Chimera marker file (.cmm) of the C-alpha trace (Angstrom):
<marker_set name="trace">
<marker id="1" x="18.760" y="7.704" z="-3.914" r="1" g="1" b="0" radius="0.5"/>
<marker id="2" x="18.892" y="3.850" z="-4.900" r="1" g="1" b="0" radius="0.5"/>
<marker id="3" x="15.098" y="1.727" z="-4.682" r="1" g="1" b="0" radius="0.5"/>
<marker id="4" x="16.576" y="-1.842" z="-3.606" r="1" g="1" b="0" radius="0.5"/>
<marker id="5" x="13.568" y="-3.566" z="-5.274" r="1" g="1" b="0" radius="0.5"/>
<marker id="6" x="13.938" y="-7.132" z="-4.748" r="1" g="1" b="0" radius="0.5"/>
<marker id="7" x="14.501" y="-6.327" z="-1.244" r="1" g="1" b="0" radius="0.5"/>
<marker id="8" x="11.219" y="-4.205" z="-0.854" r="1" g="1" b="0" radius="0.5"/>
<marker id="9" x="8.368" y="-6.803" z="-2.754" r="1" g="1" b="0" radius="0.5"/>
<marker id="10" x="9.736" y="-9.198" z="0.153" r="1" g="1" b="0" radius="0.5"/>
<marker id="11" x="8.055" y="-7.519" z="2.198" r="1" g="1" b="0" radius="0.5"/>
<marker id="12" x="5.456" y="-5.662" z="0.140" r="1" g="1" b="0" radius="0.5"/>
<marker id="13" x="1.835" y="-7.460" z="1.440" r="1" g="1" b="0" radius="0.5"/>
<marker id="14" x="-0.197" y="-5.434" z="-1.076" r="1" g="1" b="0" radius="0.5"/>
<marker id="15" x="-2.257" y="-8.283" z="-3.114" r="1" g="1" b="0" radius="0.5"/>
<marker id="16" x="-2.917" y="-6.316" z="-6.153" r="1" g="1" b="0" radius="0.5"/>
<marker id="17" x="-0.909" y="-9.015" z="-8.656" r="1" g="1" b="0" radius="0.5"/>
<marker id="18" x="-0.856" y="-6.912" z="-11.889" r="1" g="1" b="0" radius="0.5"/>
<marker id="19" x="0.788" y="-3.529" z="-9.933" r="1" g="1" b="0" radius="0.5"/>
<marker id="20" x="3.241" y="-2.106" z="-11.285" r="1" g="1" b="0" radius="0.5"/>
<marker id="21" x="4.607" y="-0.427" z="-7.999" r="1" g="1" b="0" radius="0.5"/>
<marker id="22" x="4.828" y="-3.597" z="-5.839" r="1" g="1" b="0" radius="0.5"/>
<marker id="23" x="8.441" y="-3.287" z="-4.497" r="1" g="1" b="0" radius="0.5"/>
<marker id="24" x="8.316" y="0.361" z="-5.586" r="1" g="1" b="0" radius="0.5"/>
<marker id="25" x="8.090" y="2.649" z="-2.264" r="1" g="1" b="0" radius="0.5"/>
<marker id="26" x="8.054" y="5.882" z="-3.322" r="1" g="1" b="0" radius="0.5"/>
<marker id="27" x="6.296" y="5.290" z="-6.475" r="1" g="1" b="0" radius="0.5"/>
<marker id="28" x="3.625" y="2.888" z="-4.379" r="1" g="1" b="0" radius="0.5"/>
<marker id="29" x="3.052" y="6.434" z="-1.992" r="1" g="1" b="0" radius="0.5"/>
<marker id="30" x="2.394" y="9.186" z="-4.754" r="1" g="1" b="0" radius="0.5"/>
<marker id="31" x="0.318" y="7.284" z="-6.347" r="1" g="1" b="0" radius="0.5"/>
<marker id="32" x="-1.513" y="6.786" z="-3.430" r="1" g="1" b="0" radius="0.5"/>
<marker id="33" x="-1.169" y="9.887" z="-2.285" r="1" g="1" b="0" radius="0.5"/>
<marker id="34" x="-2.432" y="11.268" z="-5.239" r="1" g="1" b="0" radius="0.5"/>
<marker id="35" x="-6.477" y="9.485" z="-5.236" r="1" g="1" b="0" radius="0.5"/>
<marker id="36" x="-5.848" y="10.676" z="-1.085" r="1" g="1" b="0" radius="0.5"/>
<marker id="37" x="-5.357" y="6.566" z="-0.179" r="1" g="1" b="0" radius="0.5"/>
<marker id="38" x="-2.729" y="4.965" z="1.918" r="1" g="1" b="0" radius="0.5"/>
<marker id="39" x="-0.506" y="1.946" z="0.458" r="1" g="1" b="0" radius="0.5"/>
<marker id="40" x="-1.360" y="-1.319" z="1.234" r="1" g="1" b="0" radius="0.5"/>
<marker id="41" x="1.284" y="-1.684" z="3.687" r="1" g="1" b="0" radius="0.5"/>
<marker id="42" x="-0.912" y="0.846" z="6.058" r="1" g="1" b="0" radius="0.5"/>
<marker id="43" x="-4.089" y="-1.179" z="6.366" r="1" g="1" b="0" radius="0.5"/>
<marker id="44" x="-4.222" y="-5.694" z="8.451" r="1" g="1" b="0" radius="0.5"/>
<marker id="45" x="-4.659" y="-7.628" z="6.030" r="1" g="1" b="0" radius="0.5"/>
<marker id="46" x="-7.652" y="-8.282" z="6.085" r="1" g="1" b="0" radius="0.5"/>
<marker id="47" x="-8.235" y="-4.655" z="5.673" r="1" g="1" b="0" radius="0.5"/>
<marker id="48" x="-6.029" y="-4.930" z="2.689" r="1" g="1" b="0" radius="0.5"/>
<marker id="49" x="-7.731" y="-7.942" z="0.680" r="1" g="1" b="0" radius="0.5"/>
<marker id="50" x="-10.835" y="-5.426" z="0.104" r="1" g="1" b="0" radius="0.5"/>
<marker id="51" x="-8.681" y="-2.796" z="-1.998" r="1" g="1" b="0" radius="0.5"/>
<marker id="52" x="-10.533" y="-0.133" z="0.304" r="1" g="1" b="0" radius="0.5"/>
<marker id="53" x="-7.465" y="2.234" z="0.266" r="1" g="1" b="0" radius="0.5"/>
<marker id="54" x="-9.291" y="5.038" z="1.148" r="1" g="1" b="0" radius="0.5"/>
<marker id="55" x="-8.030" y="7.250" z="3.859" r="1" g="1" b="0" radius="0.5"/>
<marker id="56" x="-11.084" y="6.997" z="5.576" r="1" g="1" b="0" radius="0.5"/>
<marker id="57" x="-10.912" y="3.191" z="5.878" r="1" g="1" b="0" radius="0.5"/>
<marker id="58" x="-7.427" y="3.720" z="7.037" r="1" g="1" b="0" radius="0.5"/>
<marker id="59" x="-8.509" y="5.593" z="10.083" r="1" g="1" b="0" radius="0.5"/>
<marker id="60" x="-10.755" y="3.266" z="10.973" r="1" g="1" b="0" radius="0.5"/>
<marker id="61" x="-9.190" y="0.150" z="11.032" r="1" g="1" b="0" radius="0.5"/>
<marker id="62" x="-7.002" y="2.032" z="13.926" r="1" g="1" b="0" radius="0.5"/>
<marker id="63" x="-10.279" y="3.693" z="15.646" r="1" g="1" b="0" radius="0.5"/>
<marker id="64" x="-11.285" y="1.442" z="17.896" r="1" g="1" b="0" radius="0.5"/>
<link id1="1" id2="2" r="1" g="1" b="0" radius="0.2"/>
<link id1="2" id2="3" r="1" g="1" b="0" radius="0.2"/>
<link id1="3" id2="4" r="1" g="1" b="0" radius="0.2"/>
<link id1="4" id2="5" r="1" g="1" b="0" radius="0.2"/>
<link id1="5" id2="6" r="1" g="1" b="0" radius="0.2"/>
<link id1="6" id2="7" r="1" g="1" b="0" radius="0.2"/>
<link id1="7" id2="8" r="1" g="1" b="0" radius="0.2"/>
<link id1="8" id2="9" r="1" g="1" b="0" radius="0.2"/>
<link id1="9" id2="10" r="1" g="1" b="0" radius="0.2"/>
<link id1="10" id2="11" r="1" g="1" b="0" radius="0.2"/>
<link id1="11" id2="12" r="1" g="1" b="0" radius="0.2"/>
<link id1="12" id2="13" r="1" g="1" b="0" radius="0.2"/>
<link id1="13" id2="14" r="1" g="1" b="0" radius="0.2"/>
<link id1="14" id2="15" r="1" g="1" b="0" radius="0.2"/>
<link id1="15" id2="16" r="1" g="1" b="0" radius="0.2"/>
<link id1="16" id2="17" r="1" g="1" b="0" radius="0.2"/>
<link id1="17" id2="18" r="1" g="1" b="0" radius="0.2"/>
<link id1="18" id2="19" r="1" g="1" b="0" radius="0.2"/>
<link id1="19" id2="20" r="1" g="1" b="0" radius="0.2"/>
<link id1="20" id2="21" r="1" g="1" b="0" radius="0.2"/>
<link id1="21" id2="22" r="1" g="1" b="0" radius="0.2"/>
<link id1="22" id2="23" r="1" g="1" b="0" radius="0.2"/>
<link id1="23" id2="24" r="1" g="1" b="0" radius="0.2"/>
<link id1="24" id2="25" r="1" g="1" b="0" radius="0.2"/>
<link id1="25" id2="26" r="1" g="1" b="0" radius="0.2"/>
<link id1="26" id2="27" r="1" g="1" b="0" radius="0.2"/>
<link id1="27" id2="28" r="1" g="1" b="0" radius="0.2"/>
<link id1="28" id2="29" r="1" g="1" b="0" radius="0.2"/>
<link id1="29" id2="30" r="1" g="1" b="0" radius="0.2"/>
<link id1="30" id2="31" r="1" g="1" b="0" radius="0.2"/>
<link id1="31" id2="32" r="1" g="1" b="0" radius="0.2"/>
<link id1="32" id2="33" r="1" g="1" b="0" radius="0.2"/>
<link id1="33" id2="34" r="1" g="1" b="0" radius="0.2"/>
<link id1="34" id2="35" r="1" g="1" b="0" radius="0.2"/>
<link id1="35" id2="36" r="1" g="1" b="0" radius="0.2"/>
<link id1="36" id2="37" r="1" g="1" b="0" radius="0.2"/>
<link id1="37" id2="38" r="1" g="1" b="0" radius="0.2"/>
<link id1="38" id2="39" r="1" g="1" b="0" radius="0.2"/>
<link id1="39" id2="40" r="1" g="1" b="0" radius="0.2"/>
<link id1="40" id2="41" r="1" g="1" b="0" radius="0.2"/>
<link id1="41" id2="42" r="1" g="1" b="0" radius="0.2"/>
<link id1="42" id2="43" r="1" g="1" b="0" radius="0.2"/>
<link id1="43" id2="44" r="1" g="1" b="0" radius="0.2"/>
<link id1="44" id2="45" r="1" g="1" b="0" radius="0.2"/>
<link id1="45" id2="46" r="1" g="1" b="0" radius="0.2"/>
<link id1="46" id2="47" r="1" g="1" b="0" radius="0.2"/>
<link id1="47" id2="48" r="1" g="1" b="0" radius="0.2"/>
<link id1="48" id2="49" r="1" g="1" b="0" radius="0.2"/>
<link id1="49" id2="50" r="1" g="1" b="0" radius="0.2"/>
<link id1="50" id2="51" r="1" g="1" b="0" radius="0.2"/>
<link id1="51" id2="52" r="1" g="1" b="0" radius="0.2"/>
<link id1="52" id2="53" r="1" g="1" b="0" radius="0.2"/>
<link id1="53" id2="54" r="1" g="1" b="0" radius="0.2"/>
<link id1="54" id2="55" r="1" g="1" b="0" radius="0.2"/>
<link id1="55" id2="56" r="1" g="1" b="0" radius="0.2"/>
<link id1="56" id2="57" r="1" g="1" b="0" radius="0.2"/>
<link id1="57" id2="58" r="1" g="1" b="0" radius="0.2"/>
<link id1="58" id2="59" r="1" g="1" b="0" radius="0.2"/>
<link id1="59" id2="60" r="1" g="1" b="0" radius="0.2"/>
<link id1="60" id2="61" r="1" g="1" b="0" radius="0.2"/>
<link id1="61" id2="62" r="1" g="1" b="0" radius="0.2"/>
<link id1="62" id2="63" r="1" g="1" b="0" radius="0.2"/>
<link id1="63" id2="64" r="1" g="1" b="0" radius="0.2"/>
</marker_set>
């Protein structure tokens, strides 16, 4: 499977600038999964910018 980094990066909502996984979704998901987190693209923008990627924070976003 080919990764289309250029296409993916246009849709990437991650604001963490030194991130080496931007546009490489499979690596991003594996990285955050390892730490019991979710990738930035699943969070609303106002929450994403806090860099709290915890699954608990993600659940609070959608359980209002």
